[in-house]
N, C-alpha and C positions, 0 to 999 in steps of 0.2 A: 892418596895423599890427603892428609887432614888439613884443617885451617892452619895449625901451627906450622906445618911443613911448607904450606903456601907462602906464609909470611917470612919464613927463613930461607927460601930458595933464592939463590943469587939473581936469577933472571926475573923474579917477581920483585925483588928489591930494586934492581936497576930500572925495570919498567915503571915502578913507582916514582923513582927519582926523575925519570923522563917526563912522566905526567905532571908531577909537581912543578918542575922547571917550566914546562910549556904553559900550564895554566897560569903561572905568575908572569912569564914573559909576554904572553898574548894579551894581557890586561893592558899593556901600554901600546898596543897596535892602534892606528888611528881609527876613529869610529867607523868609517867606511869599510874597513877591513876586518872589523870584529865579527861580522856575520858572513864574511867571505873566507879569507885565508885563515884567520884565526880559529873559525869553526872547523874548517877542514883539517888543520893540524890537530885540534883536540879529538875530532872523530877518529882519525887515523890512529892516534896514540891510544885512545880507549879501545879501538878495534884490536890492537895488539894485545892488550890486557885481557880482553874478552876471549880472544882465541886461545891464549895461554891457559886461561882458567878452564875453558872447554876441553882442552887437550888433557887436562888432569882429571876432569870429572867424567869424560867420555872416552874411556881407554880404547873402546872398539874403533873409534874414528880419530885417534890421536894424531896420526901423520897428516890427515886432512886438515885438522885445526892448526897444526904447526905450519902447514903450507899457507893457510890463510893469515897467521901471524906474520909470516914472512912477506906476503903480499902487502899487508898494512904497513909493514916496516919500510919497504921499498917506496911505496907511495908517500909515506911520511918523509922520507929523505928527499924525494923530488920536491915536495911542497916546501920543506925547509930551504933548499937551494933557491927556489923562487922567492921565498921570503927574504933571504939574504940579498938576492939580486935586485929586488924592489925596495931595498932599504929598510925593511921592516925589522930585521935583525942586524946587529953590528957584527963585524968580523969576529970579535971576541966572543959574542953570543953564539954565533955559528959554529966556531971551533969547539966551544964547550958542548953545545947540544950533539954535535957530531961525534964527540968522544963518548957521550952517554949512548947514543944510538948504535954506535960501533960495539960497545960493550954488550948491548942487547942483542945485536946480530951475531956476535961470536957465540954467545951462550945459546941462542936459538939454533945456530948451525950445529953446535955440539948436541943439542937435544935431538935434532933431526938425524944426525949421524948415528947416535946411539939406536934410535928407532929403526933406521934402515938396517943396521947390523943385526938387530933382533928379527926383523921381518925376513931378511935374507936367509937367516938360519932356518927359520920355520919353513920357508918356501923351497929350500935347497933340495935337490934330489938326494936320496939316501946313497951312502958310499957302499961299495961292495967289497 
């Protein structure tokens, strides 16, 4: 998948939206949280993007990279919930970012399902 296709892919577009939103939202976190929770949110979101890029560039380990993206997404969701519960995100912000991360999750799930289908066919015993 070339550079152009990476930029056009829905999961990369929604991950970009997620990163852009998080980078802007965490700027308003209190100073004591900028190197704590804000940094954690950013690292997890960039981890999703990095794992997705790796899944495209390293086809031999695609499923492993997609699992890593899923782990980062789950961890990001937990950190977002904590941010909301600590009052760092408003209810509206939390709803909005949850919608974006839900979109990323659905797209990621679709990618993983397609990969499992192909792997299952390759590993299935021959029919007689």
